[in-house]
ROGUKOL-59078 format. One record per residue (C-alpha): z, y, x. Coordinates in steps of 0.05 Angstrom, whole numbers, plus 5000, padded with zeros to 4 digits. Example, Ala and Ser with C-alpha at 12.3 -4.5 7.8 and 13.67 -1.06 7.14 Angstrom:
515649105246
514349795273
This chain:
500150005002
501950475057
498350395127
499650845192
493750775248
495151065300
499051735280
501552235328
504752915311
505353415366
508354125353
504854765379
511354795438
508854125456
514353675422
512152975399
515952755332
511552155318
508151805374
502451355364
505251005309
501650395268
505050015213
503949735147
508549775077
506549195025
505549384954
512649324924
516549294985
521949755007
523149945083
528150355106
526850865168
533450845201
535051205272
538551825301
537552515284
531352775310
527752085324
521452205275
523351845213
523452435168
517452695195
514152035190
515852035114
513752775102
507052535130
505552105073
505252655016
502253175071
509153595075
507253555148
500153425175
499752905233
495953195293
492252435299
490751785274
490551615193
495251475137
491751095080
495551055007
493150474967
487450345014
484551165012
485551635068
490452185046
487152645088
480652645044
485852754975
487853474953
494953534974
497753764908
493853224870
497052744921
503552944916
504352904842
502352154840
508151984902
515252054876
519252444927
527452384926
531152894967
538752914986
539853534953
535553344891
532354004872
532554014802
530854594760
538155014743
535155314681
532454634654
535654174614
536153434644
531753154595
526553764617
526953684690
525752864685
518853074646
516853634693
512453204733
509252844669
507853544642
504653864702
499353194694
497953414624
501852884585
503553154513
510253304504
512052794460
510152244505
513152584573
520052694534
519252004511
518251754580
524152194609
528751854555
526651254580
527351364657
534951644637
536951054604
533950674656
538551004709
544250904669
544651604638
544451594562
539552144541
543352264473
549552474521
545752794581
539152954557
540053664535
545853804592
543854224651
545054044725
551554444735
553854104679
553553394718
556853104783
553852944842
552152224834
549152474759
545352904791
542252404841
540351974782
536552434748
533452614820
530651864818
528951874744
524252474756
520852114812
519251544771
517051994708
509851904718
510451194740
508051324816
506050754858
509351064919
516551324926
518951704987
526451754990
530352225039
537652065048
538352114972
545351904970
548052275034
551252864999
555852444957
562352124967
563051374999
564951114935
559551474893
554451224944
555550554941
555450474868
548050894873
545850364924
547649904870
544450184816
538750294856
537649594878
537849454807
533049964784
527949754839
528349054816
525349234758
520349704769
518349464844
515750094875
513250124945
518350564979
519450925040
527851085050
530351485103
537451445122
541951545184
546551035166
544750265188
549349945136
544850305083
538950095113
541649385117
543649425042
536649745012
531349535058
526548895051
525449085121
527849635170
524250085224
529350255268
526750885308
527451065374
524651725405
518351855364
516651115363
519050435321
522949985370
523649505317
521149285247
524048725215
528348415161
535348675163
538148005178
533047975244
534848635263
542648545262
541447755289
536347835346
535248605362
528448685397
531249215447
537549385486
536950055454
536349755379
542549275396
546649855415
543750305347
546649745302
552549665337
557149155372
560149015296
553048735274
555448135262
559948315213
554048775178
549748145180
554947885131
552048295078
545648025082
546647325093
547646935024
551146325008
546745705004
548245024976
548044695043
554645085065
559244815018
564644285024
565343804970
573743724950
576243294903
574743434828
579543284772
579043404697
584143804649
584743144612
586142714670
592742384675
596342674730
597441944759
590441904765
589842504798
595342464844
592641714861
585742074873
588442584923
592442084952
586841654972
582342174997
587842525037
587343175003
591843715000
588743944937
583443834882
579044304843
580044294769
574044294717
574444344643
569443744601
563744164616
564344144694
566344854684
571145164740
578845234707
583045244773
586744784827
591944294834
595944174885
597143464921
604543614911
605043884837
600743274814
604842764856
612243014835
609442944756
605542274767
611141844735
611042274668
605341774628
604142394588
602942904630
595643144635
592743504692
591744194651
599444224654
599544294723
593744654739
593245364760
587845824751
583146004806
579946714800
576846674871
568846514852
562446754869
555846564838
550946164896
546646674927
551747174933
552347495005
557347255054
560447875052
562747844985
565547124996
570147445055
572248035009
574047544960
578247094999
581847735022
583148034956
585447384928
588747164986
585446564985
583745885037
577545804995
572546034944
569145684888
561445684885
558145694813
551745584796
547246224800
544146174746
549145984686
555546254730
559245694708
558144994739
562144834797
557644664858
562544644914
567745134958
566545565007
571345555067
573046135127
570445605175
564545355139
562546165124
562546315205
558445685205
553745965159
553146615196
552146275263
546645825229
542646485192
542546815266
539846145300
535146035245
532246695256
532146665332
528345975326
524146155264
526645575221
530545515160
538145555159
538244805141
534544615206
539145025247
543944745298
549745065325
555744735358
562544745335
570344785365
572844145337
579244365298
585444375339
């Protein structure tokens, strides 16, 4: 969808902002451009809508050389979101969102319907917020309106220049989550500029790490964190890149352990016998439909095993530390800490209730190491081999 062919931007004072840049962004792909101030990432993005003209080279959007396109017409079909939003203070939220469709000649009714649809999509009820003015909104709400306005004319390309950088960390994380949800629905081709490697990792399908006017590495987030291409990239992503990688490594079925399983209506004597036979300290407790209920310790089962009428449900404890298959290892680690749990249950990602197995800290660490080894060797995680230290 977007292609750079040997693009250079050199200013009159001799400063080279972008040097011989060549890369492609596929249709529906979100590529984050990350790097320190002055590295050329914003210049790269602004050349796509001709706010900055390249000195040499070509930029193509959907196969068309943008140098041959009228800049105003080009900008009206490329969505643009900036950090300070830039809403018109004298227009309502609905009018701001409908601004570009109006400029493109849409009928008023159609433009307002589209604006209302987009406001609802970004989580702002148009019946509540549509008639408000920008100064009546919070910073996070204004950013949502900015995103809705950029999408109103249904552009194939979206340019985002540190759009969430001016809000506090809690709101920023919420906006990132909402944008990922939105992108999963609209699938725009996005160039997203940020100086925050964690934001780049969380949002990007691929990350372009900029040095001095050049891309040092363009790769999937997990690969950038697990196998930095140069010492510069390794230094930029930080010594804690292993921890950052937790957020882009998902839980897979092969990461799970299979502990003993008992059911709510089993007799405690049966549960105790099973735990003793397997030498286990606890068992997962499921209901009759194999949905997670909780867990029971070997001590609790054995203490009441002699009472024939006592069932597992009478001694089982609820288990709230669970995640669906496909959740990130970062979520798993956070859940363990939040619930002070030595393991978490993993449920079917589709129905989110069928029990699949448990993830322990040891298996979490092994999954992270396997993912790094898999990327380094160009193979799947199930094929990756890692050495483990025997338990002491």
